[in-house]
C-alpha positions in Angstrom: 131.3 125.5 107.8 134.8 124.5 108.8 133.7 120.9 109.0 132.6 120.9 105.4 135.7 122.6 104.2 138.1 120.3 106.0 136.1 117.3 105.1 136.2 118.2 101.4 140.0 118.8 101.5 140.7 115.5 103.2 138.2 113.7 100.9 139.6 115.0 97.6 143.2 114.3 98.8 142.4 110.6 99.6 139.6 109.7 97.1 139.6 112.4 94.4 136.0 113.5 93.3 134.0 110.8 95.3 136.1 111.7 98.3 135.2 115.4 97.9 131.5 114.6 98.0 131.8 112.3 100.9 134.0 114.8 102.8 131.4 117.5 102.3 128.6 115.3 103.7 130.6 114.1 106.7 131.8 117.7 107.4 128.2 118.9 107.2 127.2 116.4 109.9 130.1 117.4 112.1 129.1 121.1 111.7 125.5 120.4 112.7 126.7 118.5 115.8 128.9 121.3 117.0 126.2 123.9 116.2 123.7 122.1 118.4 126.2 121.9 121.3 127.3 125.5 120.9 123.7 126.6 120.8 123.1 124.9 124.2 126.2 126.4 125.8 125.6 129.9 124.3 122.1 129.8 125.7 123.5 129.0 129.2 126.2 131.7 128.8 123.7 134.4 127.8 121.4 133.5 130.6 123.9 132.9 133.4 126.4 135.5 132.2 129.2 133.0 132.4 132.3 132.1 130.4 132.3 128.8 128.4 133.9 126.9 131.3 131.1 127.7 133.7 128.5 127.2 131.0 130.0 123.7 130.5 129.6 123.1 134.2 126.0 124.0 134.3 125.0 122.2 131.1 126.9 119.0 132.0 125.4 119.0 135.5 121.8 119.3 134.5 122.2 117.0 131.4 123.8 114.3 133.6 121.0 114.7 136.1 118.4 114.1 133.3 120.3 111.0 132.1 120.4 109.6 135.7 116.7 110.3 136.2 115.8 108.4 133.0 118.1 105.5 133.8 115.3 103.1 134.6 113.4 104.1 131.5 110.9 106.4 133.2 111.5 109.8 134.8 109.4 109.7 138.0 107.5 112.6 139.5 109.9 112.5 142.4 112.9 113.0 140.1 111.1 115.9 138.3 110.2 117.4 141.7 113.7 117.1 143.0 115.2 118.6 139.9 112.8 121.5 140.0 113.4 122.0 143.7 117.1 121.9 143.1 116.9 124.6 140.5 114.8 126.7 142.9 117.3 126.2 145.7 120.1 127.5 143.4 118.1 130.7 143.1 117.6 130.4 139.4 115.1 132.8 137.8 112.5 131.7 135.3 114.7 132.0 132.3 117.6 130.3 134.0 115.3 127.4 135.0 114.2 127.2 131.4 117.8 126.7 130.2 118.5 124.2 132.9 115.4 122.3 132.0 116.5 122.2 128.4 119.8 120.6 129.4 117.9 118.2 131.6 115.8 117.2 128.6 118.9 116.7 126.5 120.2 114.3 129.1 117.0 112.2 129.0 117.4 111.5 125.2 118.3 107.9 124.4 121.2 108.9 122.2 122.7 111.4 124.7 126.5 111.0 124.6 126.7 110.6 128.4 130.3 109.4 128.7 131.6 111.8 126.1 130.0 114.7 128.0 131.4 113.7 131.3 134.8 113.1 129.8 134.8 116.6 128.2 133.9 118.0 131.6 136.8 116.1 133.1 139.3 117.5 130.6 138.3 121.0 131.5 138.4 120.5 135.3 140.9 117.6 135.7 143.4 119.7 137.7 140.7 120.7 140.2 139.7 117.5 142.2 137.4 119.3 144.6 135.3 120.5 141.6 135.2 117.0 140.2 133.9 115.7 143.5 131.3 118.4 143.7 130.0 117.4 140.3 129.7 113.8 141.4 127.9 114.9 144.6 125.4 116.8 142.5 124.6 113.6 140.6 124.3 111.7 143.9 121.7 114.2 145.1 119.3 113.4 142.2 120.0 109.7 142.3 119.2 109.5 146.1 116.0 111.4 145.7 113.7 108.6 147.0 116.2 107.1 149.4 117.4 104.3 147.2 119.4 104.0 144.0 118.4 101.6 141.2 121.0 99.2 139.7 120.9 101.2 136.5 121.6 104.5 138.3 124.4 102.9 140.2 126.0 101.8 137.0 125.8 105.3 135.6 127.3 106.8 138.8 130.2 104.3 138.4 130.6 105.6 134.8 130.7 109.2 136.1 133.3 108.3 138.7 135.4 106.5 136.1 135.3 109.4 133.7 136.2 111.8 136.5 139.0 109.5 137.6 137.4 109.1 141.1 137.9 105.7 142.7 135.0 103.4 143.4 135.9 103.4 147.1 135.5 107.2 147.1 132.2 106.8 145.3 131.0 104.2 147.8 132.0 106.5 150.7 130.2 109.5 149.2 127.1 107.4 148.6 127.1 106.3 152.2 127.6 109.9 153.3 124.6 111.1 151.3 122.4 108.3 152.5 123.5 109.1 156.1 122.8 112.8 155.5 119.2 112.0 154.7 118.9 109.9 157.9 120.6 112.6 159.9 118.1 115.3 158.8 115.2 113.0 159.7 116.8 112.3 163.1 117.0 116.0 163.8 113.2 116.4 163.5 111.4 117.1 166.9 110.5 114.0 168.8 113.1 111.8 167.1 115.6 109.7 169.0 119.2 110.9 168.9 120.7 107.5 168.4 120.2 106.9 164.7 120.9 110.6 164.0 124.2 110.5 165.9 125.3 107.4 164.0 124.4 109.1 160.7 126.4 112.1 161.8 129.5 110.0 162.1 128.8 108.4 158.7 128.4 111.8 157.1 131.9 112.6 158.2 133.2 109.3 156.9 133.9 108.1 160.5 132.9 105.6 163.1 131.9 106.3 166.8 135.3 104.8 167.8 137.4 107.5 166.1 139.6 109.6 168.3 138.8 113.3 168.8 141.9 114.4 166.9 141.1 112.3 163.9 137.5 113.3 164.0 138.5 117.0 163.8 140.9 116.3 161.0 138.1 114.5 159.0 135.7 117.5 159.7 138.3 120.1 158.6 139.1 118.2 155.4 135.4 118.0 154.4 134.9 121.7 155.2 137.9 122.6 153.1 136.7 120.5 150.1 133.3 122.3 150.1 134.4 125.8 151.0 132.4 128.1 148.6 135.2 130.7 148.1 137.7 127.9 147.2 135.3 126.4 144.7 134.4 129.7 143.2 138.1 130.4 142.6 138.3 127.0 140.9 135.6 127.9 138.3 132.4 126.6 139.9 129.4 128.8 138.8 128.1 131.1 141.5 124.7 129.4 141.4 126.2 126.0 142.1 127.9 127.3 145.2 124.6 126.9 147.0 125.2 123.1 146.9 128.5 123.6 148.6 127.0 126.0 151.2 124.3 123.5 152.1 126.8 120.7 152.3 129.1 122.6 154.7 126.1 123.5 156.9 125.1 119.8 157.2 128.7 118.8 157.9 129.0 121.4 160.6 125.7 120.4 162.2 126.8 116.8 162.2 130.1 117.7 163.8 128.5 119.8 166.5 126.1 117.0 167.4 129.0 114.6 167.8 130.9 117.1 170.0 127.9 117.6 172.2 127.3 113.9 172.6 131.0 113.4 173.4 130.9 116.2 176.0 128.0 114.5 177.8 129.7 111.1 177.6 133.5 111.7 177.8 
């Protein structure tokens, strides 16, 4: 409604009667756009019981995941399976999954305003860098679903990092860490050699085997602090999304413990 009113006022002020008609048409289109977005967010708010800030987090996360999954033109079964598994890991009930899936479908649309959505997210959370990084890590989790990232997905991840004002070097380090995390978990399986898993553990912490004990502990503590659920909740991360941070801290701790054990055996 307000779009039509303001459009009419500006139009008649600039172009008299023709401007009035044009202003009403443009204002109507603006009203429709905001109504669609508001409907999506209100759906998430009513289902998740969150304020608009947390609803924005949930909608942006799943919509961006959908856009990344569709980056190569076709959403694979692996991406759908990973997205569904991700929703289940977050403990979403049937109705919550339905709303998350709707956001995911929005993101798959050809005309989805990807950069605009991520920029809007950044404007809301720009003073909370740990939350911005968690958002990027969530997108990495869907992009790395089959162990490799396509060129199209990598370009979209670069766009996400740029919109969030996260450097490309940090993005590269996070990507390496997530790929190492996958190898680390595979290396922990019974019957696997420790060597590859141990190297992956160092890479998960952003370190090399040559790092000193003191610097290793510092890197570990920094990562644990960045992903601490209580800290992220205080910064506006939805409760459901805290499961991502919890799993990340568990993996970081497991990697650190394996490195410590290996160093104790070979001082």
